[in-house]
C-alpha positions, 0 to 999 in steps of 0.5 A: 960151623961144620965143613958140611955147610959149604957151597961153591959160587955156582951153588950159591948163585943158583940159590939166590937166582943171580949170576956168578959174576954178580957174586964176584962183584959183591965180593970185590966191591962190598966184601960179601964173599966166601969165608970158608977156606980149605987148603988146596981148595977154592974158598966156599960159602958157609950157611951164614955167608948165604944168609947175609947175601940173602939179606943184602939181596932183599934190601937191594930189592927194597931200594937200599944201595948195595954198599949200604945193604952190605953194611947192614947185612954184615951187622946183623946177628945171623945164624942158620936158625935165626928168623927171617933176616929181612924181616928182622931188619924191617922190624928193627927199623920200625921200632926205631921209627916208633921210638923216635916219634914218641921221643919227639912228641915228648920234646925229649931232645936228648933222647931224640939226638941219641936215637938219631945218632944211633940210627946213623951210626948203625945203619949208615946215612942212606939207610937211616935216612930212608928207613927211619928219618924220612918216615918220622919226619913225614909222620910229624909233618902229617900230624901238623897238616891235620891239626895245625899243631906240633910245630915245636915238635917238628922244629926240635926233631929237625934240629936234632937230625941236623946235629946228628948228620953233622957228626958224620966225619968229613973228609980231610981239609986238603980234599978238593970240594967239587960238589955244591948242594943248595936249596932253591929260592925260598925253599926251607927244607934243607935236611935232605941236602944235609943228609946227602952231604953226610952220605957223600962225606961217608964215602970220602967226597966233600960237599959245600952246602949253602942251606935253605932259601938261596936266592938265584943271584947268590947261587950264581955268585957261589958257582962263579967263585967255587967252580964246582964240577957238580951242583944239586938244587933241592926243591921240596915244593912246586912253589919253589921249583922255578926252572929259571934257577937252573937255566941261569946256571947252565947259561954261565960261561964256565958251567958245572959238568953235572947239574941236578934237580933234587926233590919232589917239587920239580916238574921233570917236563919243565926242566932245561935240557941236560939237567939230571933228575935223581929220584932218591938220595941213593940216585943223587949219591951215585951221580955226585960220587961218580963225578966228584970221585971217579975212582969210586964209581 
């Protein structure tokens, strides 16, 4: 890289249309700072630094969490003559989705496990979930709804995704567990809370996961026995989203600091006062990370 391709923070901020303070935040929190250092001068941004910042910025605009966007941008093989980096990222995710669907339809469990594990490792849990796993699970679900077939495909895929999420390293056993993740009564879709648990683990935050179809009495018993600071109850279908389950938690003498209702099943207008309604995995991650590990906020 020639020294001619060097930019001040002000020049990069104008090029990206952001404040200099935003660049400083990205540098301090995510390591997305200038890499060129000349003795006696301030550090400067190279053309490749700017390209990576552009990728990060575009991914954030598309809904990716800043930390995941930075991780993805840092892994892309960029150069000043490379094609549009955000386009590369989208094509890459699209290829992963199509390849995973084909492997699942063949019931090729080893290939499905390998592709899911690779996506989680390369993209991080949140990006892999949002950009690859949800589109694949949705596509298979739509085929089932349209034909009544492919139940075996959905079961194999779900098992492989669950196994891959389980390989994400968990925090040490001596780290206090302050977060409880559970499905609502009769709710069978547990993969989203497994993804959330893996995403939390990747940030050093352990979670206790109760899984699918947790009766209200069992949930209350778990809350009483573990005293969590944060509880998230997941409901994918309106038929399982009974707000009484949440009211019962709020009525406890010792109640969690945060109670969240995750999933598309909940009707926000019927939620008890004080219940948070994260709209995405990233939203839930931000809420639970800030409560369980304030230093990461």
